[in-house]
C-alpha positions in Angstrom: -4.5 -14.9 -48.0 -0.7 -15.1 -47.6 1.3 -17.0 -45.0 2.0 -13.9 -42.8 -1.6 -12.9 -42.5 -2.7 -16.4 -41.6 -0.2 -16.8 -38.8 -0.8 -13.3 -37.4 -4.3 -14.2 -36.4 -2.9 -16.4 -33.6 -2.1 -13.3 -31.5 -5.8 -12.5 -31.3 -7.3 -15.3 -29.1 -5.5 -16.3 -25.9 -4.9 -20.0 -26.2 -7.1 -22.1 -23.8 -7.8 -19.0 -21.7 -11.0 -17.4 -23.1 -14.1 -18.1 -21.1 -17.3 -18.5 -23.2 -19.4 -15.5 -22.8 -22.6 -16.4 -24.7 -25.9 -17.2 -23.1 -25.5 -21.0 -23.4 -22.1 -20.9 -21.8 -23.3 -18.8 -18.9 -26.2 -21.2 -18.3 -23.9 -24.2 -18.2 -21.1 -22.6 -16.2 -21.7 -24.8 -13.2 -21.8 -28.0 -15.1 -18.7 -27.0 -17.0 -16.8 -26.5 -13.7 -17.9 -30.0 -12.7 -16.9 -31.5 -16.1 -13.4 -30.3 -17.2 -13.7 -32.1 -20.5 -16.9 -30.3 -21.5 -15.3 -27.0 -20.4 -12.2 -27.7 -22.6 -14.4 -28.5 -25.6 -16.4 -25.3 -25.0 -13.2 -23.2 -24.9 -11.9 -24.9 -28.0 -15.2 -24.1 -29.9 -15.0 -20.5 -28.7 -11.4 -20.2 -29.9 -12.3 -21.7 -33.3 -15.2 -19.1 -33.8 -13.0 -16.2 -32.8 -10.4 -17.3 -35.3 -13.0 -17.4 -38.0 -14.1 -13.9 -37.1 -10.5 -12.8 -37.2 -10.0 -14.4 -40.6 -13.2 -12.8 -41.9 -12.0 -9.3 -40.8 -8.5 -9.6 -42.2 -8.9 -11.8 -45.3 -12.6 -11.8 -46.1 -14.8 -14.6 -47.3 -13.8 -14.2 -51.0 -17.3 -13.2 -52.2 -16.9 -9.8 -54.0 -20.6 -9.1 -53.6 -20.6 -9.9 -49.8 -23.1 -7.7 -47.9 -21.7 -8.5 -44.4 -20.4 -5.1 -43.0 -17.9 -7.0 -40.9 -16.3 -8.9 -43.7 -13.1 -7.7 -45.5 -14.7 -8.8 -48.8 -17.6 -6.4 -48.6 -17.6 -3.0 -50.3 -16.7 -0.1 -48.1 -15.0 -2.2 -45.5 -12.2 -0.3 -43.7 -9.0 -2.3 -43.4 -7.6 -2.7 -39.8 -4.3 -3.9 -38.4 -3.9 -7.3 -36.8 -4.3 -6.1 -33.2 -7.5 -4.1 -34.0 -8.9 -7.1 -35.8 -8.1 -9.3 -32.8 -10.1 -7.0 -30.5 -12.9 -6.7 -33.0 -13.1 -10.5 -33.5 -13.7 -10.9 -29.7 -16.4 -8.3 -29.8 -18.2 -9.9 -32.7 -18.0 -13.3 -31.0 -19.7 -11.9 -27.9 -22.6 -10.4 -29.8 -23.0 -13.5 -32.0 -22.4 -11.5 -35.2 -23.0 -12.8 -38.7 -20.3 -15.2 -39.9 -19.7 -15.7 -43.7 -19.1 -19.0 -45.2 -15.9 -19.1 -47.3 -16.4 -18.5 -51.0 -15.3 -21.3 -53.4 -12.5 -19.0 -54.7 -11.2 -18.7 -51.1 -12.0 -22.1 -49.8 -8.5 -23.5 -50.1 -6.8 -20.8 -48.2 -9.5 -20.5 -45.6 -9.5 -24.2 -44.9 -5.7 -24.0 -44.6 -6.2 -21.6 -41.7 -9.3 -22.9 -40.1 -8.8 -26.6 -40.4 -5.4 -27.3 -39.1 -5.4 -31.0 -39.8 -6.9 -30.9 -43.3 -4.9 -32.2 -46.3 -3.3 -29.6 -48.6 -2.2 -29.8 -52.1 1.3 -31.3 -52.2 2.8 -28.8 -54.6 1.4 -25.9 -52.6 2.8 -27.4 -49.4 6.2 -27.8 -50.9 6.2 -24.2 -52.3 5.3 -22.7 -48.9 7.6 -25.0 -46.9 10.4 -22.4 -46.6 8.1 -19.6 -45.7 6.3 -21.6 -43.1 9.2 -23.5 -41.4 10.1 -20.8 -39.0 6.5 -19.9 -38.2 5.5 -23.4 -37.6 8.3 -23.8 -35.1 7.1 -20.7 -33.2 3.7 -22.4 -32.9 5.3 -24.8 -30.5 6.3 -21.9 -28.1 3.9 -22.1 -25.2 6.2 -20.3 -22.8 9.2 -18.0 -23.2 12.8 -17.8 -22.1 15.2 -15.0 -22.6 17.1 -17.0 -25.2 13.9 -17.9 -27.1 12.8 -14.2 -27.3 16.2 -13.2 -28.6 16.2 -16.0 -31.1 12.8 -15.0 -32.5 13.8 -11.3 -32.4 16.9 -11.9 -34.5 15.0 -13.9 -37.1 12.3 -11.2 -37.3 15.0 -8.5 -37.6 16.6 -10.3 -40.5 13.2 -10.5 -42.3 12.2 -7.1 -41.1 8.9 -8.6 -40.1 8.0 -8.7 -36.3 4.6 -10.3 -36.7 5.9 -13.8 -35.6 7.2 -12.3 -32.3 4.0 -10.3 -31.8 2.1 -13.5 -32.3 4.2 -15.4 -29.7 3.9 -12.6 -27.2 0.1 -12.4 -27.7 -0.2 -16.1 -27.1 2.1 -16.4 -24.1 1.3 -13.1 -22.3 -2.4 -13.7 -22.6 -2.2 -17.2 -21.1 -1.8 -17.5 -17.4 -0.3 -20.9 -17.7 2.2 -19.8 -20.4 3.2 -16.7 -18.4 3.7 -18.7 -15.2 6.1 -21.1 -16.9 8.0 -18.3 -18.6 11.4 -16.9 -17.7 12.1 -19.5 -15.1 15.4 -19.4 -13.2 17.7 -22.2 -14.3 18.6 -24.9 -11.8 22.3 -25.6 -11.0 23.5 -28.4 -13.3 24.2 -31.8 -11.8 27.5 -33.7 -12.5 25.7 -35.9 -15.0 24.3 -32.9 -16.8 27.7 -31.2 -16.9 29.2 -34.4 -18.5 26.3 -34.5 -21.0 26.9 -30.8 -21.9 30.6 -31.5 -22.4 29.9 -34.4 -24.7 27.6 -32.3 -26.7 30.3 -29.7 -27.3 32.6 -32.4 -28.6 29.9 -33.7 -31.0 28.7 -30.3 -32.1 28.4 -31.2 -35.8 26.4 -34.3 -35.1 24.1 -32.3 -32.8 23.4 -29.8 -35.6 22.3 -32.6 -37.9 20.1 -34.0 -35.1 18.7 -30.6 -34.5 17.8 -30.2 -38.1 16.0 -33.5 -38.0 14.3 -32.5 -34.8 13.0 -29.3 -36.4 11.5 -31.3 -39.2 9.8 -33.6 -36.7 8.4 -30.6 -34.7 7.1 -29.1 -37.9 5.1 -32.3 -38.6 3.8 -32.4 -35.0 3.0 -28.8 -34.6 -0.6 -29.3 -33.5 0.2 -32.4 -31.3 -0.9 -31.9 -27.7 2.1 -34.0 -26.6 4.4 -31.3 -27.7 3.0 -28.6 -25.5 2.6 -30.9 -22.6 6.3 -32.0 -22.8 7.3 -28.3 -23.0 5.2 -27.5 -20.0 6.5 -30.5 -18.1 10.1 -29.4 -18.7 9.4 -25.9 -17.6 7.8 -27.3 -14.4 10.9 -29.1 -13.4 11.8 -26.1 -11.3 8.5 -26.3 -9.4 10.0 -28.7 -6.9 12.7 -26.3 -6.0 12.7 -25.1 -2.4 12.1 -21.3 -2.4 12.7 -18.9 0.4 9.8 -16.7 1.6 11.1 -13.8 -0.4 12.0 -15.8 -3.6 10.1 -16.7 -6.7 11.1 -19.1 -9.5 11.1 -16.4 -12.2 14.4 -14.9 -13.4 13.6 -11.2 -12.8 16.8 -9.9 -14.3 16.0 -11.8 -17.5 12.5 -10.3 -17.6 13.9 -6.8 -17.3 16.4 -7.3 -20.1 13.7 -8.7 -22.3 11.4 -5.7 -21.6 14.2 -3.3 -22.2 14.8 -4.7 -25.7 11.2 -5.2 -26.8 9.4 -2.1 -25.4 11.2 0.2 -27.8 9.1 -1.3 -30.7 5.6 0.2 -30.8 4.0 -2.8 -32.5 5.5 -5.2 -29.9 4.4 -2.9 -27.1 0.8 -3.0 -28.4 1.0 -6.8 -28.2 1.8 -6.6 -24.5 -1.1 -4.2 -24.0 -3.6 -6.4 -25.8 -2.4 -9.6 -24.1 -2.9 -8.0 -20.7 -6.5 -7.1 -21.6 -7.2 -10.8 -22.3 -5.1 -12.1 -19.4 -6.5 -10.1 -16.5 -10.2 -11.3 -16.4 -9.1 -14.9 -16.5 -6.6 -14.4 -13.7 -9.2 -12.7 -11.6 -11.5 -15.6 -12.1 -8.8 -18.1 -11.2 -8.0 -16.4 -8.0 -11.6 -15.7 -7.0 -13.2 -19.1 -7.7 -10.5 -21.7 -8.2 -8.0 -21.0 -5.4 -5.2 -21.4 -7.9 -2.4 -20.0 -5.8 -2.7 -22.6 -3.1 -2.4 -25.3 -5.7 0.5 -23.6 -7.5 2.5 -20.9 -5.7 4.4 -20.2 -8.9 1.2 -18.5 -10.1 2.7 -15.5 -8.5 5.2 -15.4 -11.3 2.8 -13.7 -13.7 2.3 -10.7 -11.4 6.0 -10.3 -11.0 6.5 -10.5 -14.8 3.7 -8.0 -15.6 4.8 -5.5 -13.0 8.3 -5.4 -14.6 6.7 -3.7 -17.6 8.0 -0.1 -17.3 5.2 1.2 -19.5 2.3 0.2 -17.3 1.7 3.8 -16.2 1.4 5.0 -19.8 -1.9 6.4 -21.0 -2.7 3.4 -23.2 -2.8 1.1 -20.1 -4.9 3.4 -17.9 -8.3 2.9 -19.6 -8.7 -0.8 -19.6 -5.6 -3.0 -19.2 -4.2 -1.7 -15.9 -7.6 -1.4 -14.1 -8.4 -5.0 -15.0 -4.9 -6.2 -13.9 -5.3 -4.4 -10.6 -8.6 -6.0 -10.0 -7.0 -9.4 -10.6 -4.0 -8.6 -8.4 -6.3 -7.4 -5.5 -7.8 -10.9 -5.4 -4.4 -12.4 -4.3 -4.7 -14.3 -1.0 -2.9 -12.8 2.0 0.0 -15.2 1.8 0.6 -14.3 -1.8 0.5 -10.6 -1.0 3.0 -11.1 1.8 5.4 -12.9 -0.6 5.1 -10.2 -3.2 5.9 -7.6 -0.5 8.9 -9.6 0.7 10.2 -10.0 -2.9 9.8 -6.3 -3.8 11.4 -5.3 -0.5 14.7 -6.2 -2.2 14.1 -3.8 -5.1 15.8 -0.5 -5.3 14.2 2.8 -4.3 13.7 3.7 -8.0 12.0 0.4 -8.8 9.7 0.8 -5.8 9.0 4.4 -6.9 8.1 3.2 -10.4 5.5 0.8 -9.1 4.1 3.5 -6.7 3.8 5.9 -9.7 2.0 3.3 -11.7 -0.8 2.7 -9.2 -0.9 6.4 -8.2 -1.3 7.4 -11.8 -4.3 5.1 -12.2 -5.9 6.4 -9.1 -5.4 10.0 -10.1 -6.7 9.3 -13.7 -9.9 7.7 -12.4 -10.5 10.4 -9.8 -10.1 13.3 -12.2 -12.0 11.6 -15.1 -15.1 11.0 -12.9 -17.3 13.3 -10.8 -17.3 11.8 -7.4 -19.6 13.2 -4.7 -21.8 12.1 -1.8 -24.0 10.2 -4.2 -21.3 8.8 -6.4 -18.7 7.7 -3.9 -15.1 7.1 -4.9 -15.3 4.0 -2.6 -17.5 2.4 -5.2 -15.0 2.7 -8.1 -13.6 -0.7 -8.6 -10.4 0.5 -10.3 -9.5 3.0 -7.6 -10.2 0.5 -4.8 -8.2 -2.2 -6.6 -5.2 0.1 -7.3 -5.2 1.2 -3.6 -5.1 -2.5 -2.5 -2.2 -3.1 -4.9 -0.5 0.0 -3.6 -0.7 -1.4 -0.1 1.5 -4.3 -1.1 4.1 -1.9 -2.5 3.8 0.2 0.7 4.7 -2.7 2.9 7.5 -3.7 0.5 8.8 -0.1 1.0 8.6 -0.5 4.8 10.3 -4.0 4.7 13.1 -2.7 2.4 13.8 0.3 4.6 15.7 0.8 7.8 13.9 -1.5 10.2 14.1 -1.7 14.0 11.9 -4.6 15.1 13.7 -5.3 18.4 13.4 -2.2 20.6 9.7 -2.3 21.6 8.2 -0.8 24.8 6.7 -3.4 27.2 3.0 -3.4 27.6 1.4 -1.9 30.8 1.5 -4.3 33.7 -2.0 -3.5 34.7 -4.8 -3.4 32.2 -6.7 -0.1 31.9 -9.8 -0.5 34.2 -13.1 -1.0 32.5 -16.1 1.3 33.1 -18.6 0.5 35.8 -21.2 0.9 33.1 -20.0 -2.2 31.2 -22.8 -4.5 32.2 -25.4 -2.0 31.1 -23.6 -1.5 27.8 -23.6 -5.3 27.2 -27.4 -5.3 27.9 -27.8 -2.5 25.4 -25.8 -4.3 22.7 -22.9 -1.8 23.0 -20.0 -4.0 24.1 -16.6 -2.4 24.4 -14.9 -2.2 21.1 -11.4 -2.6 22.5 -12.1 -6.1 23.7 -10.7 -7.4 20.4 -7.7 -5.1 20.8 -6.7 -2.3 18.5 -7.2 -2.7 14.8 -4.2 -4.3 13.0 -3.8 -4.7 9.3 -3.8 -8.4 8.3 -0.9 -7.9 5.9 1.1 -6.3 8.7 0.4 -9.3 10.9 1.3 -11.7 8.1 4.7 -9.9 7.5 5.4 -9.6 11.2 6.3 -5.9 11.1 4.7 -2.6 11.9 5.0 0.7 10.0 6.5 2.2 13.2 9.3 -0.3 13.0 10.6 1.5 9.9 13.1 4.3 10.6 13.6 5.3 7.0 11.6 3.7 4.1 13.1 3.2 0.7 10.7 5.8 -0.7 9.3 8.6 1.6 5.9 7.9 3.0 4.6 11.2 1.5 4.9 9.8 -2.0 2.1 7.3 -1.2 -0.4 10.1 -0.4 -2.8 10.8 -3.3 -4.1 14.3 -3.0 -6.8 14.2 -5.7 -8.3 11.2 -3.9 -8.3 13.0 -0.6 -10.1 15.9 -2.2 -13.1 13.8 -3.4 -13.2 11.4 -0.4 -16.4 11.7 1.6 -14.9 11.1 5.0 -18.1 10.6 6.9 -19.2 7.8 4.6 -15.7 6.3 4.6 -15.6 6.3 8.4 -18.9 4.4 8.4 -17.5 1.7 6.1 -14.4 1.6 8.3 -16.4 0.9 11.5 -18.9 -1.5 9.9 -16.2 -3.6 8.2 -18.4 -5.1 5.4 -17.0 -6.9 2.4 -19.3 -4.9 0.1 -17.9 -1.5 1.0 -14.3 -0.5 1.0 -12.9 2.1 3.4 -9.7 4.1 2.5 -9.1 4.3 6.3 -8.0 0.7 6.0 -5.1 2.0 3.8 -4.1 5.1 5.9 -0.9 5.6 3.9 -2.8 7.0 1.0 -4.5 9.7 3.2 -3.0 13.0 4.1 -2.9 14.3 7.7 -6.0 16.5 7.3 -8.1 13.6 6.1 -7.0 11.2 8.8 -7.5 13.9 11.4 -11.1 14.3 10.1 -11.6 10.5 10.5 -10.3 10.6 14.0 -12.6 13.6 14.7 -15.6 11.5 13.6 -14.5 8.6 15.7 -14.1 10.8 18.8 -17.5 12.6 18.3 -19.4 9.3 17.8 -17.8 7.9 20.9 -18.8 11.1 22.8 -22.4 10.7 21.6 -22.4 7.0 22.5 -21.2 7.8 26.1 -23.8 10.5 26.4 -26.5 8.1 25.3 -25.3 5.4 27.7 -25.2 7.9 30.5 -28.8 8.9 29.9 -30.0 5.3 29.8 -27.9 4.5 32.9 -29.5 7.4 34.8 -33.0 6.2 33.9 -32.2 2.7 35.1 -30.4 3.6 38.3 -32.2 6.8 39.1 -28.9 8.7 39.3 -28.4 12.4 38.4 -27.8 12.9 34.7 -24.2 13.8 33.8 -23.6 13.5 30.0 -20.5 15.6 29.9 -17.0 15.5 31.4 -17.4 18.6 33.6 -14.4 20.3 35.1 -15.0 23.3 37.4 -11.7 25.0 38.2 -10.3 28.1 39.8 -7.8 30.1 37.8 -5.4 30.5 40.7 -5.6 26.8 41.6 -6.1 25.3 38.1 -3.6 22.5 38.4 -4.8 21.3 41.8 -8.5 21.5 40.8 -8.1 19.9 37.4 -5.7 17.1 38.4 -7.7 16.1 41.5 -10.9 16.0 39.6 -9.3 13.9 36.7 -7.7 11.6 39.2 -11.1 10.9 40.8 -12.7 10.2 37.4 -9.8 7.9 36.4 -10.2 5.9 39.5 -14.0 5.7 39.7 -15.1 5.5 36.1 -12.5 5.9 33.3 -15.3 5.8 30.7 -16.2 9.4 31.7 -13.0 10.6 30.2 -14.5 9.8 26.8 -17.3 12.2 27.3 -17.2 15.6 25.7 -15.2 18.0 27.8 -17.0 21.0 29.4 -14.9 23.4 31.3 -16.1 26.1 33.7 -14.0 28.7 35.4 -15.3 29.4 38.9 -16.9 32.9 39.2 -17.0 33.4 35.5 -20.0 33.3 33.2 -19.7 31.7 29.8 -20.6 28.6 27.8 -17.9 26.3 26.7 -18.2 25.9 22.9 -14.5 25.1 22.5 -12.9 28.3 23.4 -12.9 27.8 27.1 -11.5 24.3 26.8 -8.7 25.6 24.7 -7.8 28.3 27.3 -8.0 25.6 30.0 -5.5 23.4 28.1 -3.2 26.4 27.5 -3.1 27.3 31.2 -2.6 23.7 32.4 0.3 23.2 30.0 2.0 26.4 31.0 1.8 25.3 34.6 2.8 21.7 34.2 5.8 22.4 32.0 7.1 25.2 34.3 10.7 24.1 35.1 10.2 25.3 38.7 7.7 22.5 39.3 10.4 20.0 38.4 8.4 17.4 36.5 10.2 18.1 33.3 13.6 19.5 32.4 14.1 22.0 29.6 17.0 22.0 27.2 17.8 25.5 26.1 19.7 24.4 22.9 16.9 22.3 21.5 14.0 24.1 23.3 12.5 20.7 24.2 11.2 19.2 27.4 12.2 15.8 28.8 11.1 13.8 31.8 12.9 14.6 35.0 14.4 11.3 36.2 14.9 12.7 39.7 11.5 14.4 40.1 9.8 14.3 43.5 6.3 14.1 42.0 4.6 10.8 42.3 3.6 8.6 39.3 0.0 9.7 39.6 0.9 13.2 38.5 2.5 11.9 35.3 -0.6 9.8 34.7 -2.7 12.9 34.9 -0.5 14.7 32.4 -0.9 11.8 30.0 -4.7 12.2 30.5 -4.5 15.9 29.6 -2.6 15.1 26.3 -5.2 12.4 25.5 -8.1 14.8 26.2 -6.5 17.4 24.0 -6.5 15.0 21.0 -10.0 13.7 21.9 -11.5 17.1 22.1 -9.6 18.4 19.0 -7.4 20.9 20.8 -3.7 21.5 20.2 -1.2 22.1 22.9 1.9 24.2 23.1 4.1 21.3 24.2 7.6 20.6 22.9 8.8 17.0 23.2 11.5 15.3 21.2 10.2 12.9 18.6 11.3 9.9 20.7 8.4 10.6 23.1 5.9 10.0 20.3 7.7 6.9 19.2 7.6 5.6 22.7 3.9 6.4 22.9 3.5 4.3 19.7 5.3 1.4 21.3 9.0 1.8 20.3 11.9 2.3 22.7 14.4 5.1 22.4 17.8 4.2 20.8 21.1 5.9 20.0 19.6 7.4 16.9 16.9 9.2 18.9 19.6 11.1 20.9 20.2 13.2 17.8 16.9 14.9 18.5 16.6 14.6 22.3 20.2 15.4 23.2 22.3 16.4 20.2 25.4 17.2 22.3 25.5 13.8 23.8 24.7 12.2 20.5 27.6 13.9 18.8 30.0 12.9 21.6 29.0 9.2 21.4 29.2 9.4 17.6 32.8 10.6 17.8 33.5 7.8 20.2 32.3 5.3 17.6 34.3 6.8 14.9 37.5 7.3 16.9 40.4 5.6 15.1 42.9 5.5 18.0 42.8 3.4 21.1 39.6 4.2 23.1 40.8 2.5 26.2 44.2 4.3 26.4 43.2 7.7 25.1 39.8 8.2 26.6 40.0 6.1 29.8 36.2 5.8 30.3 34.3 2.9 31.9 30.8 1.5 31.8 29.9 3.9 34.7 28.2 7.2 33.8 27.1 10.2 35.9 24.0 12.4 35.8 23.2 15.6 37.7 20.0 15.9 39.8 17.9 19.0 40.5 20.4 20.2 43.1 23.5 19.8 40.9 24.7 16.6 42.6 26.4 14.0 40.5 24.6 10.6 40.5 26.6 7.5 39.3 25.1 4.6 37.4 26.7 1.4 36.2 25.6 0.4 32.7 26.8 -3.1 33.5 27.5 -4.9 36.8 30.7 -3.5 38.2 30.7 -1.1 35.3 33.2 1.2 37.1 35.8 -1.6 36.6 35.0 -2.3 33.0 36.9 -0.1 30.5 35.4 0.9 27.2 37.5 -0.4 24.3 37.4 -0.4 20.6 35.7 -3.8 20.7 32.9 -3.0 23.2 32.3 0.7 22.5 29.1 -0.1 20.4 27.7 -1.9 23.4 28.6 1.1 25.6 26.9 3.6 23.3 23.8 1.4 23.0 23.5 1.0 26.8 24.2 4.7 27.4 21.3 5.7 25.1 19.0 3.0 26.6 19.6 4.4 30.0 19.1 8.1 29.1 15.9 7.5 27.0 14.3 4.5 28.7 15.6 3.2 32.0 16.2 6.5 33.8 12.7 7.7 33.1 10.9 4.3 33.0 8.5 5.0 36.0 7.6 8.5 34.8 7.0 7.5 31.2 5.0 4.4 32.0 2.6 6.5 34.2 2.5 9.2 31.5 1.7 6.6 28.8 -0.9 4.9 30.9 -2.8 8.2 31.3 -2.6 8.9 27.6 -4.1 5.4 26.8 -6.9 5.9 29.3 -8.4 8.3 26.8 -7.1 7.0 23.5 -7.2 3.2 24.0 -10.3 2.7 21.9 -9.3 5.2 19.3 -7.8 4.3 15.9 -5.0 6.6 16.6 -2.2 4.1 16.4 -3.7 2.5 13.3 -3.9 5.8 11.4 -1.0 7.9 12.4 2.8 7.6 12.4 4.8 9.2 15.3 5.6 12.4 13.4 1.9 12.8 12.7 1.0 12.3 16.3 3.3 15.2 17.1 1.5 17.4 14.6 -1.9 16.1 16.0 -1.0 17.2 19.5 1.1 20.3 18.8 -0.2 21.5 15.4 1.9 22.6 12.5 4.3 25.6 12.6 3.9 26.0 8.8 1.3 28.8 8.5 -0.3 29.7 5.2 -2.5 32.7 5.8 -3.5 32.8 2.1 -5.0 29.3 2.5 -6.7 30.6 5.7 -8.3 33.5 3.8 -9.5 31.2 1.0 -11.3 28.8 3.4 -12.7 31.3 5.9 -16.5 31.5 6.1 -18.4 34.6 7.4 -21.6 35.3 9.2 -23.3 38.3 10.7 -24.0 39.8 7.3 -20.3 39.9 6.3 -18.7 38.3 3.2 -15.3 38.3 1.6 -16.2 41.4 -0.4 -17.1 43.5 2.6 -14.9 46.5 3.0 -13.9 45.8 6.6 -13.1 42.1 5.7 -10.8 43.2 2.8 -9.0 45.7 5.1 -8.6 43.0 7.8 -6.9 40.6 5.4 -4.7 43.4 3.9 -3.5 44.3 7.4 -2.9 40.7 8.4 -0.9 39.9 5.3 1.3 42.9 6.0 2.4 41.4 9.3 5.7 39.8 9.8 6.0 36.1 10.7 6.3 36.8 14.5 3.3 39.2 14.4 1.2 36.6 12.6 2.1 34.0 15.2 1.1 36.5 18.0 -2.2 37.1 16.2 -2.9 33.4 16.0 -2.0 33.0 19.7 -4.4 35.7 20.6 -7.3 34.4 18.5 -7.0 30.6 18.9 -4.8 30.1 22.1 -1.8 28.7 20.1 0.6 29.9 17.5 0.4 26.7 15.6 -2.2 25.5 13.0 -4.5 22.6 13.6 -4.9 20.8 10.3 -8.7 20.3 10.3 -9.3 23.8 11.6 -6.9 25.3 9.1 -8.5 23.5 6.2 -12.1 24.3 7.3 -11.7 27.8 8.9 -14.8 29.5 10.2 
């Protein structure tokens, strides 16, 4: 056995990291945890056995007639490279495979490898001194720096043998302790250190002599524990450094440079892969049982270092290494996840996208390589669940690193939404109101102090976090159950709504609404039995077509005042004098007629902008606040009953419903002409005061064309707008138009909306732009998709002649004709996601 082969075996076992896996070790696991010394001895014994198996696979026992099939000396044994032998050695150790004793002809070389402290023949030692000197020094490397990697790389390049570097990488990157200490940022030098460095430069020759002597000393003490402890202690000097919430002690740029140089070598890349396989289970154990992060926050360094590997998404990692690493990473405590998110929020969009693609590729690989169904749920796949949890950290880093607006938040309603008169009975029945705890909020969101809705523009578009293959196999009824039960044993993807598409989230909301309807119906039945009142399990609205607004709004107003819980019952509409059963179609027609009346400009509740074709609240309306409350109830009922409305609000309305105030940027959508004028004011290069002569007083026109003056500041008519205060003027102007001028109307509108949706996971699942689609539907119509998903009854099928002719005729229509057809058949010219995906 030559020197190279003996040293290469050290890349196989991770130093001081392998947990004993045999029966005896499992039985004594608890006692080992209580006795660190016993645990250390067990690990040392395990390491020694694995090294013997590795030596047996690579060198053999020396007996030419050996019958052990896992010995390199046996006939017919297939030679394997060092990395494959390392993996196999671990497998043989786990199954307690046969281990050969060294043959006398091999005993010298075997003992040289297996018995580190044994005496060797003096002449042999002298002859091998030159070959061993470099390698023996590398044995002292328990952690890495950029300089040390380059030093070893240069030496290996000269000898055209990279096995020493592979060995070092295998040892350090498979050891949590070694990786945590690696690539630390250097501290600023003190004055004394600078003087010392200057003195060293002057005595360079003397230093070189001392360095040579030091190398000789290190070679003699290569197995001394004091060497590694001193190395570790020097690396830990930086532990006492005060770090900001978004800082770590690792030099990330150095790590990137090292990866860039090393990953081009296939053999070295394999070392990273194998080391990650060994590292991950031990890290998972440390985080799960030993609370290691609370003792050493620098433990986060190893996740930062591993995630900088740009090859993590390659096929070699997807089978074992990356799933195991994700499982370990998902065990990080909340504080550690938040710190990672803050750190990664400083990354570029491309760096964030690389991490997103890494986790998305693993999820997709696992989904398409398994057959998930109602019996084999994707929720039970540990790799998919772990990757999704890791993706959440990147998601919030993407939000934090984007364009944030955490200041402009809508004030909460002054008066709480009244509880139902049935509350006491619900408590008696064990059905307490779920909104008592408030709406669901993601713990990581709370830890970071931000909300998704605070982000105007993320680093990477939100759509890139959606995984379509996952959405296709997700059993949403089961997932919703896990979401509501909130058990630790079952994971719900609804807790990570960023990975779900609009159709899937809408289906989850549908289940939530239906279950709440059934619950209200059951409570009503029990309540009627106890109180002896008339049974009324539905929200019944009986209206006249020619007085639809008066009848509907009066009835809804009475319900909102007497018992708001009735608004959460299933809607049942009946037109007076008309026969028919409301199975959804009558309700849709009702909503369509109500919306047409409410948004009629002649009523004066909303103004209509011809250029944008959008409605806005009329700040000078004569209608009372109760009317706007009822309109909010109508919008909430439409969502609750899975109906879409033909309403056209600017996006700022949906942002305000989600708790964000309108700002100057929202004017681009709500009032583009005013936005452009104010933008030109901000960009004007001349003197604003002299050339424009405007003040902090603005004017608006009421319904009758009269000009109404408003001071943005006290005595605003006397305060000129200048180059210095024009930003303040623009901000206050936008605030007045979008918030203050319509404050009473919008608060009433929002209050009515929340009367229906306050217990719904609406805010938790959807972003403002998705709320718009939820209410209004999508204008993107795909009639080919509609044809593919349509189901038939009454004896018809897709091959029926009349059905074929129907679709041929429909596909020949122009875009406007198709919209008219959709309006005629469904009551709207837009597509509802869930209905479009599951057409009947």
